[in-house]
C-alpha positions, 0 to 999 in steps of 0.5 A: 446361320451357325453362329446365330444359332449358337448365340441363341442356343438357350432361347432355341432350347427353351422354345424346343426349336433346337431340332428345327434349327439343326435341320435348317443349319444342316440344309444350309451347310449342305447347300454351301458344300454342294456349291463349293464342290460344283465351283471346284469341279468347274474350275478343274474342268476350266484348267484342264481345257486351258491346258489342252488348248495350250498344248495344241497351241504350242504344237501348232506354233512349233509346226508353223515355225519349223515349216516356215520359209525360210526355216527359222533357227531352232533356238528362235522356234523354242523361244516362241514356244516358251513365250506362248507357254508363259502366256497360257500359264498366265491365262490359266492363273487368271481365274484364281487371281480374280477369285482372290481379288474378289475376296480381298474386296469383300474383306476390305468392305467389311473392315472399312467401318472399323477403319472409319471408327479409328478415325474417331469422327462422328456423323457431323465430321467433328472429331471426338475426344480419344476417351470420353469421361462421362456416361449418362443414361436418361429415362431408361426403363426399369423392370417392375417399376413405372419410374425410368432410371437416370444415372450419371457415371463420372469419376471414381465411385461404386454403383451397386445394381441389385435385384432378383433373377430376371430383373434386368441387371444384365440388360441395364449393363448392356445398355450402359455399355452401348451393346444393347439398344434401349427401347426408351431413353438415351445413353450419352458419352460426354453428352453425345448419344452412344450410337453416334460415337465411333466404336473406339471412343465407346470402347475407350470409355466403357468396359463391360465384363459379362457373366460369361465373357469370351476367352481365346483358345490361347495362353493366359498372357495372350488373353490378357494382352488383348487389352494391352498388347505391349504389357510386360510380364510384371504388369500381367502378373500384377492384374492376376494378383488383383483377381486372386489368380497369382498362381496361374502361369502366364504361359498356361493354355486356357483351352477353347472358350477357357474350358481348361479353367474353372468357371471362377477362374474364367470369370476372374481372368476376364476381369483381370483383362478389363482391369489391365485396360484401366477404363474410366467406367467398368461394368461387372455383371455378377463378378463373384458368381461361382466363387467361394466367400473369401475369394469373392470378398477379396476380389470386391475389395481389391478392385477399387484399390486397383482402379482408384480413378474408375467408376465401378458399376457392379451387378450383384445378387441380393445374397452377395451384397454383404460381400462388399467391404465398403458402402457403395456410393449409389445403389440401384435396386431393380424390380421395385424401382428404388434408386439412391442419389449420390453426392455431386461429382460422383457416379449418381443414380436417381429416378427420373421425374 
């Protein structure tokens, strides 16, 4: 509940529902803490009871063994007592072992779908390619237009998505990346619906850098290596140079959520991480927001050079379009339903009939 409330904080604030969500979260946390305290108390009482029973049992064995006829050697009596003690200690640890086993089973159940995705097998049992090369969206609705959008991304090229605030640029990118369901139309990777493909195949084809992408509370290098764990310092410094962060030390800490960096640095570090992946399709949601004009121009010019084999899809505000140093292959303007067709073999964007 806490994670859901945090993710929906902006919506809750707009609806003036933050106090209600805070009270509900506080009630839920209190209930969980009470349950945990009761469980811990019951566990302590159980362990104390077992220890008392163990002590009584050991004393009984000792008395019986010493009073038995004929009398047993002291060493044998001590051995019997120690054997009984070991049995009781095992019994005392049994509840904790069962608790760990239940947690392990729960974790395995949650991780099983990820393991299935790694096998890259769809619902029919046919093996999918390790990385798809073509992304096609058919019949996706455009805000402010009655004409749906059909777009195909395959091979290098630059597709520009523009439009006023609230026109749906981020939503369109999220649907192309398979992160958001489409109320109408379909998104295909190499001819297969994105929701039917394993997560590994989708991730190997399309990389989306959102306007405020997540950064781990770790070093710059560690955040970059999320995209390429085996990348060496030279490769990491190269991608930092692409986004204009060559002065940022690899061992510098970014803080929780990247708070030790400026907004522009956080955005460019997330883009550098995506560049390190070298995906067939890279979607960037307003990558130059918060950057000064020279830095923004340098970033937009460097990306096509660093990713010559990638289909770039960049969403920009209307006032930022002139930052591009080259004409895009395609332009999709949201809000008025305009779309320009591209030559065959490149990323194409047209309006569906």
